[in-house]
N, C-alpha and C positions, 0 to 999 in steps of 0.2 A: 888293382888300385891305380888311380891316375897320378902320375908324378907331380910333385909340388911345383916343379918348374913349369910344367905345361899349364897348370892352373894359373900361376902367376903371369905367364905369357898371355893367356887368353884374357885375363882381367885388364891387363895394361892395354891391350889392343881394342877392347870393346868399350871401355870407359869413356873415351872422347866421343864415340858414336852415340852412346846413350845420352850424354849431355847435349849433343847436337840435336838429337831427335826431339828431346824435350823442349828445347828452345824453338825448334821449327814448329812443333805442335801448338805451342802457345801463340806464336805469331800468326799461324794459319787460322786458329780459332778466333783471334781478335779481328782479323781481316774479314772472316765470314760474318761475324756479328755486326760489324759496321755496314757491310753490304746489305744484310737483311733489314737493318733499321732504315737504311736509306731507301731501299726498295718499298718497304711498307709505307713510309711517309709519302713517297711519290704516288703510290697506288691509291692511298686515301685521298690525296688532293685531286686525283683524276676521277674520283667517283662522281657520277652524275647526281644531281639533287634528287632525282626520282627514286634513287635507291635508299635514301634516308628514311629511317623509321618515323612514321607519323606520331605526333604527340598524342598521349592518351587524353581522351575527352571525357569529362564527367557527364553522367547521365542526369538529365534534368528531372525534377519531380513529375513533370507531365509525362515524360517518357516512361518513368517507373509505373505511373498510374495506368498507362496503356497496356503494360504487360500483365496487369491483374485481370482475372476473369470477372470479378464482381465490381460493379461501379456503385459507389455509395449513393449518388444522386438518383440514379435510375433504378437500382435494385433494392437498396437497404432503406433509404429514407421513406419510400412508399409503405414499407412494412410497419415501421415505427409510426408513421402518420395514420395508418388505418387502425392499428391495434393498441397504440399507447398514448396518442396525443390527447385523447378526450379526457383522461384522468391526470396526466402528467404534464400540465402546463398551467400558466397563470400565476398569480401571486401566492397561492397556497396549493401547490401540486400535491397529489396523493403520495404519501411516503416521503415528502420533501424532495422528490426528484423531478426536476423540469427536464423533459426530454429534449428541449432545445438547447440545454446547457451542455455544450460539447465536452467540456472538462469533467463535469459531473458524471455523465454517462460513461465516458472512457475510463473513469475511475473503477468501474466494475469489469473492465476488460484488460486482459494481459495480451497485447498484440502478438499474434503468432502462436499462442498457447491456449488451447481450449481447457486443458486441465487446471490452469491457474485463473481462468476467467469466471468470476462469480456470476456474471450475467447469464452465462451459458449453463453452468452447473446448478446454481441455486434457484434460477427463475425460469429460463426458457425450456429446460428439459426436466423440470421437477414433475412429480406425479400430479395428476389432476386431483381436484378437491374430492371427486367421487371416490378416489382410492385412498387419499390421505387428507384428513380434515385439517391437518397442520401444515399442509403444503404451501410453499411460497410461489407456486407457479404463476407466471405472468405471460399473457394477460389472464385475468381470473377465470375465463372460460377456456383456457389453454389446456395442453400445449398447442402451439401453432401447427398448421398443416406441415407435412414433411417437406414439401417443396420450399416453403419459406424458411424452415429451419435449416435446410441445406444451404440456402443462400447466406444466412447469417453465419453458419458454421464456416463456410469458405471465406467469407469476409474477415472473420476473426483470424483464421489461419493465414490469410494473406497480409495480415498486419493491421487490420481494422482502420484502413485509411479513411479519414473524414476531413475533407478539404476545409481549411479555415474560412469562416464566413458563411458556410452552408448551414441552413436551419431546416429542421424537420417541417415546421409550419411555414409554408411559403405563400400562403394566401395573401393577396393584395389588400383584401378588406378586413384583415385581422385588426382588432381593436387593441392598441397598445395599453397595457395596464401600468398604473403608477408604480414606480420603483419603491420597494419597501423602505420606509424611513426617509424618503426624499423630502427636502425642505422641512424636516422635523427640527424640534428644539435640540439643543446640545445634550441634555440628559437622555433624551429619547435615542439619539444617534449613538451615544456612548453605551446605552443599554443594549442596543442591537449589535454593536461592535464586539462586546465582550462575549457574546454568545458563541462566537467561533472558537473560543478557547475552552469551551466545556469538554470536548472529547479528550483534551490533554490534561486539563487541571483536575478532572474528576478522579484520576488515578491516585493522586496524592492523599486525599482524605480516605479513600478506600484502603490504601496501604496502612496509613497511620492508625485508623480505628481497628483494623484487623490485627495489627501488631499489639495495640493496647489490650485487646481481648486475649491474645495469646500470652502476653506478659502477665496478666492477672491469673490465668490458668497455671502458669509456671511458678507464680509466687508461692503457691502452696508447697512447692518443692524446694525452691531456691531462696525464699525469704523476701524481706522488704525491699531489697534492691530492685527486684522486678516491679514492685508496686510503684516506686518512684518513677521508674522508666515508663510504666504504663500511664501514669498521670500526665507526664510530658507529652506522650503521643496522643492522649485523649484530648488535651487542650488544643494542640495544633490541628488535630483531625476535625475537631468541632468547628473551628473557625474556617478551616478549609472546606468542609462539607457545606457550610452556609454559602460560601462564595461559589462553589460548584453548582449548588441548587439554583442560585440566581442566574448563573450562566446557562443552566439547563433550560430554564423557562424562556430565556432569550433565544437559545438555539432552537427550541421547539417552534417558536414563532417564525424564525428565519426559514426553517425547513418546511413550513406550511402545515404543521400538525394541528390537531384540534386545539381550540382555545381553552383557557383556564376555566371558563364558565360552561363548557360543554361536557355533560355527563355521559357516561357510557350507557349504551342501550343493549337490549337483548339481541339486536340484529348486528352488533359489532363483530368483526372478524378477529382473528387471533392477534394480528398486528395492532389493531386499534385498542384491544384490551391491554396488550403489553405497553403501549404508549401511555395509556391512562394510569395504570397501576405503577409503572416505572416513575412517572412524574410525581404522583402524590405520595407514593411510598418513599421516594427519595427525599421529598420535602419533609415528610414526617421524621425520617432518620436524621436529617440535618438539625431540625428543631430539638429532637430528643437528645442529640449529642451535646447540644448546648446545656440542656438541663442536667445531664449526667456530669458534664464538666463542672457545673456549679456545685453539684452534690459532692464531687471529689474535692473541690476547693474547701467547702464547708467542713468536710471530714477532717481536715487538718487544723481546724480552729479549736483550741481548748476552752471553749466558752459554754460548753454544755448543750449547745443547740445543733451540733453536728449530726448529720444523718447516718452515722454509723458506717457499716460496711455495705450498705445497700448499693452504693455506686459501683462496687466491684461486680456484683451480679448484673447490674444494668449495663456495664461495659461489655460483658459477655453477650448479652442480648443485642447490643449495638453491633457487635462483630457479626452476628448471624444476620441481622437486617442488612448490613452493608454487603454481605455475600449475596443475599437474595436480590438486592437492587442492582448490584454489579452484573449478576447473571442475566437479569432482564435486559439491561443495556446491551450486553453481548449478543443476546438473541435478536435484538432489534437491528443489529449490524450484520451479524454472521448467520442468523437463523438458529435452528435448534442444534446447538453445538454438541450436546450429548448424543443426540440421534446420529449426527454426522460422524462423531468419533466412533460410535459402536458400529456403524456401517463400514467405516474405513477399517476397523479392526477385523471385521468378519470377512473381508475380501480375501480370497484365496489366490 
């Protein structure tokens, strides 16, 4: 055991030294820090300008274009010009697609993604008509040769760069056609303008008339509350369908589809048949919805001349017509959606 006096003696002797060492350590650390800061500042001021990091420079669009393997003007435009321009130009291009309309064509392309590009999946690489009579392959005698498909594939994967102002048709002797609706009367210009709203507005009457039919079916289970709700949807859907049909006729003219007085022939392809029946069946559905709405209105009049419960059955028929017309419209935009869905489901 160490004597207590020895421990007390050692503590008294070392305590001043410990305090002194701590003070010296703090002073030395402060001095070293000041020296380091001063030295770093002097060194930084003495650095020559050549050692400074150069500022980052943005890459211009022209430099980006040079890094691409495919050039639109030299490689892609000639393909479209040779295989697409004959049908897809002018005031009434086939399918409503003017190949010179940069925005319209790029709407079928997801830059950098072949899987999401409708132009590639639904048209360029579709099966030939000899294998699938319902194919949407373009051009009609396609598919294109593999070398040209390879260029289009690489162009899409590289971002589908299409310089602003470049046109597919660059011939100097091209006859400029009159712009649709130019110098027309105010009603004519208004009629053409509302056509652009057809793809959006048409969904409202489709939904309302479908809900009306569903409510009539449910009324046999849940009672008259569903009937009153169905009547409200029917009236709104009838007027909405009339507006959508009018916009549809305008939209068809804008997109260059066949005129109202052009009848379908035996030589018509599937797309032309869909356009014809979609237009006239949609018009018939709009007019029929007005008649059914009037029947439903008369059914609520206690004057002995009401048409009974026939309007309910007619509403169910309207819902089926709306489903058919809507399906036709979907096929005109997306192709055979059922076949594509089945094909997607069967992929392993």
